[in-house]
N, C-alpha and C positions, 0 to 999 in steps of 0.2 A: 124499437131497435133492441132493447134488452130482451124482448120476447123472441126475436130472431136468434139471438145468441143463446138464450136458454133452450131454444129448440134443438140446437146441436150439442150444447154443453150444459151440464147440470151445475148446481151451485158448488158442489164439491170440486168439480173440474176448475171452476173459476178460482176457488180458494187455492187449489193446487198450483195453478198458473201464477197467481199472485205471490204465493210463497216461493215459487221458483224464481220469480223476478227479484224478490227481496233477497234471496240467497245469492243470486248472481251479482246483485249490486254489492252485497257485503263481501263476496269473494273478490270482486274487482277492487274494492276499496282496500281490502286486506293486502292484496298484492302490491298496490301502490304504496301503502304504508311500509311494507317490508322492503321495497326497493329504496324508499327514502331513508329508512333506518340503516340499510346496508351502506348507502352512500355516506351518511353521517358518521357511521362507525369507521369507514375507511378514512374519512377526513380527520376524525378524532385520533386514530392511530398515527397518521402522518404528523399531525401537530404534536402529539406526545413524543414521537421520535425526535422532532426538531427541538422540543423543549429539553429533552435529555442531552442532545448534542450540545445545545447552548450551555447547559449546566457543566458539561465536561470542558468546554472551551473556557468558560469563566473560571473553573478550578485551575486549569493550566495557566491562565493569565495571572491568577493569584500566586501560584507557585513561582512564575517568572518574576513578578513584582518582588516577592520575598527574596528570591535569589539575587535580583539586582540591588537589593539593599544590603547584602552581605559584604563583609570585608574581603572575602575571597574574590568576588567579582570586581570590586574596586581595584584590587591589586592586579588582576589580570588585565583590566581595561587600562590602567595606568601604564603597565609594562608595554602593552601593544601600542598605545598611543604615543608615549614619550620615549620608547626604546630604552627602557631601564631594565636592569638586572638585579636580582636579589644578591645579597652578599655571598660570595663563593661561586657564583655563576659567571659564565663567560658568554657574551653575545657573539653569534656568528652571523655575518652579513653575507647573504647570497645574492648573486646578480639577478636582476629582474628579467622577466621574459623579454626577448628581443634585443637585449644588449649584446654588442659584438665582443665585448671583453669576455674572456674565459677565466675561470678560477685557475689558480696555479695547480699543476699536477705534479705528483711525486715522480721522481725518476725511477726507471725500471732497474733494479739492482739484482735481477735474476741472472744467474750464470747462463751462458749460451748452451743450448741443448746439444746433445751428442749427435753426431751425424747418423742418420737413420738409413737403414738398408732400403733398397727399392727393388721392384720387380719380384721375381720368384723368391729371392732371399728374404724379403719382407714378409711374404706369405708363409714361408717356412718358419720364420721367427715368430710370427703371430700365432701359428698353430702350436709351436713349442711352449710359448707363454700360456696359451689357453689350456693345454694339457697339464701344465704345472699348477694351474689354478690361479693364474694372474691374468689381469685384463689389460694387457698392453696392446694398444692399437697403433699401428703405423700407417700414416697416410702418405701416399706417394703423389 
């Protein structure tokens, strides 16, 4: 059988074909390793981003814990929970949503407006005010 192969191909040709098969196998293996490395790099980048995010979240939680331990927070919490005011402050209670009672309103102490012109007289008056540089608008 080797005799038949050597009839068509020489030893150099067989060595060349063998070298090509080895090179093809190495190339195939290299591409597979490169794909695996790319996948692992993507996974590493994703996990690194998650680690950084968790570090930031942990830092924020530490800041919150430190804030919750301060006297300022305790004062604000006590004021809101127990409806207390600092000396010199006055609490104002507003009605809750949906209550039918309305807060007291101030009376209108504005003097009644002068009688305004209507029709063409209002138009002339408006133009006169405009030409004098004033912005008087009469609604009819």
